[in-house]
N, C-alpha and C positions, 0 to 999 in steps of 0.2 A: 456625766452628760456631757460634760468636754471632751471625753474620749469618744461618745457617739459622735459628736459634730467632727473630730478629728478624722474619722473612719469613714463618715460622708463626703467628708471634703477629699480625702485618699480615693475613694471610690470615684467619686465626681472627677478627678485628675485624671485618674486610669480609663476612665471611660471617655473622656474628652481626647486623650492621645490616641487612643485605639482608633476613634471616628476619622481623628485627622490623617492617622495613618492609612487608613482604607480609603481615605480621598485624594490624597497627595502622593504616597508612594510610588515611583514610577515604576510602571512595566513596559518591556519591550517590544509592546504592539502595541496598535490604535485599532479596537477593534472597529469592524462594520456593521451597520444595520443592514439586513435581507431577510427577505422573505424565504422562509421555509418551505417546500413542496407540500403538498399533503400527505400528510402521515400514513402509509402503507402498510405497518404491521397488523394492522389487525384485518388485512384481506382476507380472504380465505386461501386464495393462491399462494399464501404464504403462512398457513396454518402451522403451529408446533406440532414437531414430530420427535421422532428419536432415531431415524434412521443413519444417524453417525455415533448411534451410542458404541459400535464395537470395533473402534479404529484402535489398531492394533500399535503400539510404540515401539520404535526401533533406534539405537543409538542412545539409549537415554542416561546411558550412565560413561559416556566415553572422555570425559571433562569438557565437554563443549556447550556452546549455548547459544540457541536463535538460530536454527534451520532453517532461514528464510525461504527461500527454493532448492527444491530436489528435481533433480534432472536424471535420466537413464540414458546411457549410449553403451551399446554393444552388451548390454547385461550388466553394467557396471553404474553405480549408484554414484551423484556427485551432491555434494551438500556446502552450501558455505555459511561461517559462523559469524558471531558478532566479533571475534577478535581477528578476525580478514582470514582464517584458516578455511583452507577449501577441502575437505577432505573428501576421499571416494572408497569405494570396496577396500582397496587395497592400504588405505591410510592416509596420513597427509599427502596431499598431491600439490599445493602451492599456499601462499600466503601474499595476499594483495596489500597488507597492511592497512586496509581501510574497514570498509564495512561492505561484502559481497552480497547484492539482491538479487534479481533476477538476472540467469545465467541460459543459455543456450549455445550449440555447436556450430560452427559454421561451416562452408562446403569443404574446408582444407584441415577439418578435423580439429580447430585451436577452439579453446572455450571461449567466447565472449562471455562478461562479466559488467553487468551495470553495477559501479561500486558507489556506494551513496557519497562517499570521500574523496576518492580519488577520479572519479568520472566512468569513461566507457574504456574497457581493458580488454587487452587480448593475453589468452595464456595459452602457449604452445603445449604441444605432448610431454614434456620435460619440466612442465610447471613454469618456465620462465615466463615473467609477466612483462608486457610492455603496454605501453598508453596510446589508444587509437585517439582517441578527443577529450578536451577538458572545456570545451566551448564552441559555440555556434557561429559557424563562419557569416552565418549570412545577418546577424545583431549582435555579434561580438561580445554576447553576454555570457560570461563563465557558468557551468554548472555549479552547483549548491547540493544538489540531492538526486542524482542519478538513481532511477529505481528500478525499471522493469526493460524488457527487450523482447523483439522477434526477429528472426533472419528471414529474408525472402530467398527464391530461389535464386534471385540473382545475385546474391550476395548480400545485398543490401540491409543494415541494419536499423530497423525501427526501433526508438527506444524514447523515453519518458524522463524528464526534470522535472520531478516534483514541485519543487521550488527554485528558482533563482536569488529569493530574499532569505530564508530559513534552511540550516544545513539539517543533517541527518540528527536524530535525538530532539530536534525541537517541532517534531509535527504537531504537538499540543498548540505550539503559537500559532498555525496555520489554521487549527480549527475555531481557534476562540478570534481569530482577526479576521479570517473569512475573506482574503484577499485573493485576485485570479492571478497567481504566481508560476503557473506551471506551465510546462511546453512539452507538446509532441516533437520529435527529430528524427532525421533520415542520416544515418553515416554511410558514404558512398566509397567501398573500400577501393574500387579501382580511380577514383578522383582523389581520394584522402581528404576527403572535404564534410563538413556537416550543417545542414540545412534543416532552420526550423520551419516545420509545417502547418502547425498550429501552436498559438500563443493565448495567454490570457485563460489557463484552466484554473481551475480551482483543486489543487492538490492532484496533477499528472501521476497515476500510480502506473496500474498495468496495463500491459500492451501485448496485443497476438492479433495475428494476420487472418484472413478468413481463408477457409481450404482452396478457394481458386485464387489468392492474394489478389483480388479485385478491391478490396478495403482492411484498413487496420483499425481496431479498434483502441481506445485509451480512456481508462477510468478515470472520473471527477470524483474521488473520494468524498470529498465535503459538500458534493450536490448530490450525493446517493444518484448517480448518472454516469450513463457510459456512451461516449462521443464514436462516432464512424466517418473515418476520414477516407475518402475513396482515391482510389490509385491508378484505378483505368475505368473505361466507358465515357459517356456523357458528361457524368458528374465526377470525374478526376480534378481533385484539387480543390475540391470542397468538400463540409464536413454539414454533418446532421446528427442528432441525438437518434441514437440504438433505442436505448430503455433509458427511463427515469423513473423516478419515484420507488426507487428499489428501500428496501424494509432495513438495510444498514450499511456500512461504510463497504464499498466497493475496494477490495484492494488489488491483488495481482488477477490475471485472466489468462487462460491457457485454450487452445484450440485443439479438439481431438481428431483433426484433420478430416472428420467425418459428419461435422454439420453442428458440432456441440459447441460452444465456448462453456468450459466451466470457469468461475468466479466465485474467489471468495470471500467472503464477507468477514471483515477484521470483527465487527460486534453489531449489534443492531440497533438502530437509531436511539440517541439517548433522550431522555426527559428535558434534560437540562438544555441543553442543545437547541432542542425543539421550542423551548419555552423562551428563550434568550435570542433567538435568532434577530429579534428587532430591539434588542435591550442592549447594545454595544455596552453602555455604563456597568451593567451588572456583569456582564463577564469580564469588563477590567476589573470589577471588585473583586470576584472570584480568582482572577490568577494573582492575586496578593494574597491568597491564601497559602498555606504550604502545599506542595501536589498532593499530597496525601489526604488533603480534606477536599481537593477538585474533584468533579465527576470522576467514576471509575470504570473501563469496562468490565463487563459481565461474563461469567463463564458459560460462553455458549460457542458450539462450535457453527458455523453457519456457511452451506456453500449453496448456490443455483448453477443449473445447467440451462443454458439459454440456447435455442437456436439460430441461425443467421440470420434469421427474420425479427428476431428480437422478441421471441415467444418463451416465457420460461416453461420447460419440459422438467427438470428436477427441483424440487426442493427440498433440501436434506439439511438436518437440522440434529443438534440435542443441547439442551440445555439442564447445566446438573454442575456439582461443584468438581465431578471428574472428568467434565469434559475436557477435549483435547482443543484447548484456546487459547489464543487467538489462532485462527486460521488466517495465514496470509498467502498462500498459495496452493494451488491444487491442478493435478497433471493427471490425465490419464495414459495408462500404458497398457495396453491390451483390456483384461475387464477388470484392471483396479485402480482406484483413485490413491494418488501419494499425495501429502499433505505435507507443509512446513509454515514453520510458525517464528513469528519475528524475537519472540521472549522463550518458549518453550526448551527443554535441554534435549527433546527428540523427535523426529520426523517420525507422522504417521502414514497408516495403509490401511485399506478396506476394499470390499468387491464393491465395484459400483452398485450401489441399494435399486431395488426394483421400483 
């Protein structure tokens, strides 16, 4: 009987310690309460299909990982990896010593890179890296997570800083905290100045100009929506919602320059995130768990094609253990789609599904 009492006391003690831990152990964020928009995952518009089942994987065994963005120039492929290396079809092209994410070529054939760690970079044809910008001149706030970019015909570079609070690798904290820490910015190479166009964005991610460059899009990953910032016309300098209530977390966006924006959805919306949106204390508790026990993404390839009026034209998916996932970027070249991934070892390609 004495042994049973001792075991009961030990169990009670361990339970008490566990409860105290989950109630008091500090976490790096203070989650906010918010109202998640209507869950659109079951809308017929986004019905599950297997149109991305046939993605072919390339450069899967080159020793590098995380080809987050894929671009083509003069039939040559450029890919940025998680160790800072940028490869092209000839081999190693450059090394940013950071984390290259979005990429695009400027008017002088320089590769412009949104590097999550190093800032907005320029890489010349020899692979030499130089820094264009590390903070906004209009608000003097340093970048923490430069994410994606697009370049206009006048040379101006529109790009996003996903968060000025949490750096690369802490995007999970952004989801749990749900604070508007993101910005849309523009770098003017003629004046060498950086200006903030939009602030208070919920994880500012993908950036893409419309075909006529009258507006630029910026994805708000943590709000399942895309904002439109007008560059020309009567609405120039103002913003509005381009599309909302997306069925997943929008990552990068690109334009095929023929009226279609391709949007990569990192993953479908998550049941826990939906349920806990107005329960910040619960999210705080879950953050105290080992990361492996926290909500995880599913193996689900997901891409949307949206016209310039905000209408969904393409709904491309594939949910399976062998899915190319997560897709973090998608670009169209001729009649093919090229896919990048933040964590996969290779990049993908498929003919534009009918």
